[in-house]
N, C-alpha and C positions, 0 to 999 in steps of 0.2 A: 488843419488840412491846408496845404499850400497850393494855390492855383497859379497866381502870377503877381507881379508887383502892383498891378492895378485892379485885379479881381480877387476879392476876398471871400472866404467862407464864413457865413454867419448863421448856419443851421444849428440844429440841436439833436441830441440823442435821447431816446425814450427807453428807459429800462423799467418803466412801470407797466407797460402794456403786456398782456398775455396773449391776446388774439388780435391780429391785425384785421381790420374790417369785420370784426366779430366772428371770424371763422378760421383764419390761418394762424396756427401756433407759431409764435416768434420767441423762442426761449432766449435768443440773443438780442432781443429788443428791436427797435426800428430807428432809422435816421430820417429826419425831416429836413431836407436840404434847402438852403436859401443862400443866395450869392449877392455880393455887392460889387458893382462896377464903378470905379472912381475915375472920373474924367471931367471935362468942362461942365458937362451935365452928369448927374449921378443917378444910376438906376439900381434898384433892388429887384432881384429875380425871385418872386414868390415869397409867401410867408410860411407859417408852420402850424402845427396842430394847436388847438385852443388852449390846451393844458400847459403849453410852453411859450405863450405869448410874451410874458415878462422876460424870460431868459433870452428870447429872440431879439426883443427890442434892446436889451442890454448889450448883446453881441453887436447889434447894428450900431448902437451909439458909440461903442468902443472903437469900432473900425472907422466910423465917420470922423472921429476926433474933432468934433465941433462943426463939421460941415452939415449941410442939409440935403437930403435926397430930393431929386426932381421928379422921379418916376418910381412907381411900383408896377412891375410887369407881372401880370397874373396869367400864367400859362395853363393852369388847370384848376378847376373849381372844386375838386374833391376837398372835403373839409380838413384833411390833414395838411393841406397846402394853402387853403384860403381863409381859415378861421379868423386870422388876425388882420384882415383887410381893414375893418372898421377901426381897430386899435391903431393901425398905422396912419390912417387918414386923420384920426384925432390928434395924434402926436405930431404929424407933419401936414398941416392943413393946406399948405401951398403945393404939395406934390400932386401930380397927375397919376391916374390909374390907367394902365395900358393893357388892353385885353381884347378878346374877340367879342363880336356882337352878342353871341349867345351867352358868353360868360357874364355880361352885364345883366342879361335877363335872369340868370341864376342868382346873381348878387341881390337882385330885388326880392327873390324868393327867400334868400338866406337872411339878409340883413334888413329887409323892408325898404331898402333904397338901392338904386343902381348908380349912385354917386354921379348924377347927371352933370354936375358942374366940374367934375374932375376927369370925365371920360376922354380917353383917346382910343378909338376903335381901330383895330388893325386886322388885316386879313392876309391872304397869300400875296407875297411880294411886297408887303408894306415894309418901310424902313424907318428907323429912328436913329438920328445922328446924335451922338453924345460928345463928339469932339474927334479924338483919334480912333474911337471905337464906333462901330456901326452895328446896330441890331437889325437883322434881316429876319422877317417873320415867315414861318412855314405853317400852314394849317395842317393839323393832324387829327381829323375827325375820327372818333371812335378808337383812338389809341390812348386810353380806352373809354373816354367819355367824348360826347360829340362836340364840345366847345374847345377842345385842346388846341393850343398852338405850341410850336417849338421855336427856338430862336437861335440863329447862327450869327455869332459875333465874328465879323470878317477880318478884323485886323489881327487878332490872336488865333483865329481859326478854331473857335470853340463852339461846339453844339450844346446848347442848353436843351435837353431832350425830354423835358416834362417827366412822365412816369416811364418812358422808354429807357431801357438799359438799367432799370432799377433792380434792387435785390432786397431780400429780407436781411435784417440784422443792423444793429447800431454801428456807426462808424468807429467808435472807440473799442469795438470788439474785434480782436485780431482773428479773423476766420481762417483756420488752418486749411480749409478747402478753397479759399480764395473767392473770386466772384462767381464762378460758373454754377455751382450746385444750387445756391440759393437764388441766383438770378433765373435759373431755369424753372425752379419751383414757383417763383414769383410770376414769371412770364405765363406759364401754362395755367396757373391758378387764376390770374387776373386778366391777362391780355389775350389768352389763347383763342378765344372765339373770333378775334378780329384780325386774323391772318391777312386777309386781303387788304385791310386798311394799313397794316404795318408794311406790307409790300409796296403800297402806293407811296408811303413816306420814304421808304428806302430808295425808291426810284428817284425821288427828289434829292436825296442825299448823294447820289452817285456823282453829281457834278461839283460837290463841295470838297475842298481839302480840309479834313478834320484832324486837328492835332490833339484835341481833348474832348471828352464827353462829360458834361456835368448834368447828371440826372437828379431827380427829386428824392431818390432813395439810394443809399449806397455810396461807394467811393467814387472819386473823380477818376475816370479812365484816361490815362495820359501816355500810354504806350500800346503797341500792337492793336491799333484801332481797327484795322481790317479784320482781325480775329473776332472782335465783338460784333462787327457788322455781319460777318459770315454766320455767326451763331443765329443772329436774328433772321437772316435770309433763310437758313435751314428751318428754324422753328416756324416762321410765318408761312412757309410753303408746305408745312406739315410733312416734311421729309424726315426719314429716320436719321438720327444723328450718329447712332452707334449700332453695330451688329450685335444681336443677342436675342434671347427669348425671355419675356416676362411671364411668369405663371402666377396669376392672382387668384386666390382661392378663399372660399368661406367653408367652414366645416363645423358641424354640430357635435358629433361624437368622435371625430378624429379620422374617420375612414376616407373622407374626401381629401383631407390633408395628406394622408398616406399616399393617395393616388397622385397628388400634385408632386410630392417629394419623389415618388418613383419615376415620374416623367422627367423631373430634373436630373435624376441619376442617369436615366437612359440617354438623355441629351448630352450630358457631359461625357459619358462613355463613348458616344458616337462622334465626339470631337467638337461639340458646340463650345465656343470659347467663353461665352458669357450667359449664364442662366441666373435669373433673379426670381426668388420666391417671395411673394407678398401675401401675408395674412391680412386680409382687408379689414377684419374686425379689430385687430390689435395694432396695426401699423398706421401711421399718420396718413390720412386720406390723400393729402396733396403731394406727399412723397410718392405714393403709388401712382397718382395721375402723372407726375413728372416722369416716372420710369416708363409708363405706358406710351408716352409721346417720344421718349428718348430712343427707344428700341423699335425695331421694325416688325417684331412678331410678338403676339400676345396670346396666351392661353387662359381662358376663364374656366375655373373649376368651382362648381356650386352644387349644394344640396337642393333638391326640389323642395319647395316650401309653399304650403297653401295652394298647391296645384300650379305653382309658377317657379319663382327663383328666390333665394334667400335675400332678405331685405337689404343687407349691406352690399350684396352684389348688384342688386337693382340700382341702389344709390350710386355705386361706382360707375356703372354703365351710363347712367343718366348724366353724371359729371362729364364723361368722355363725349357723349353725344352733344351736350350743350356747348362744348368747346370745339366742335367741328372735327372730331377725330376722324382720320381718313388715311388712305394710302398704307394700309397695314394688312398683314395676314393674321387671321384670328382662328384659333382652335378651341374646342370645348371638351371638358370633362364634366359629366353630370352624375348625380347620385340620387337615388330614390328608393324608398323602402319597397314599393310595389310597382310604381309606374313613373320612371324617371322622365321629367318634362323640362328640366332646367335648360338644356341646350336649345330646345325649340324657343323657349321664352327669351333667352339671352340673344339669340339671333334676331328675333323679332324686335327687341329693344334697339338693336344696332342697325336696323334697316335704314334709318335716315342718314347714316354715314356713307360718304362717297368713297369709291375706289377701295372697297374692302374685299379681300379674298377670304372666303370662309374655307377652312380645311375640310376636305371630303371625309377624312377619318376623324372619329371621335371615340371617347371611352364612355360607355354607359354602364354604370355600376348599380347593383341592387344591394344596398347596405354595405357589404364588404367586398374588397377586390378578389377576383378569381384569376386563374391562369389565363382565361380568355380575355379578361380586362388588361392583363399585362401585354398580351399580343396586340390589343387595340392601342395601347400606349406606345408600343414599338412602332406601329404603323403611323401613328400621329407624329412621332418624333422624326421618322424618315421623311414624311411629307414636309414638315417644318424645315428640315435641313436641306431640302432639294435646292 
């Protein structure tokens, strides 16, 4: 990965991992990015996951070509980026560690030491002169941990963005979908709750000329920077990115699935350009979450279960609520053998969400669809397409 003559990539790719953070499937692996800035003073930007410490130090040694680093900048203390701080300090005992005050508190918890003799504490507006390069530090609390800093290198106009603008997937995997899809799944899976914090950092970035973004996961973004910033503005403001209707369903014996499919058919016949059907049991949860945030309208279709709602549907709604789901129109399809209660339960679960418009029309099925239910679906489709 080429960044510039004086800024080198020294990160690693992980193809051993199956679930990132123990929950996000990553069939194409993960990248743990680290960067080296060569100047009168030499700075290393972050370390990598503990399983790749030896490879990282080898990459670093190769690019240093006999030189010695002066600083390790720690932007984020999550273990996939901080695990090799001690190994670095042992290999380069004269180097200083540059990070936020809270990060050093976390280091004490992690390593049993806060490296007191090596500390350089930085905060909003702090600067570190390397020679022709200057590191300007930006606090980014809760994007997505509270200790996070980002770094703007002002001579080459590069934003080292910590986990911001990251994506799932190893860098040596040529993703045919590019940055967007896995960056969106990453954002709403991991950062989604912290939209206000992301907005605050984006405001700070408005006055910066950014030519490249170097995140801690994923590729270096070196063109169309405004496009990436615009996606983050949309996502962090919880606005719909695309027009369309997502129909997320759970079904025990197939009847609720048939109702969801019928609604999709009606919507398409009425001119809806994009309808996405999601089987919440069989499809990857965070792909479904990504779609729910991407589009402006959502229909939840569920069997009544134990007097409430099917477990996988409850889990899905709880994921949305915990990520500040808002500014959407939501409709319901419910099914119940004798007393359908799923719609009432689902709406109650969504009550914490802000600026949600619940459709007045719903489909309430008792076991199997009837002609009356099809009329209900027609009315729901008309309301969604208004």
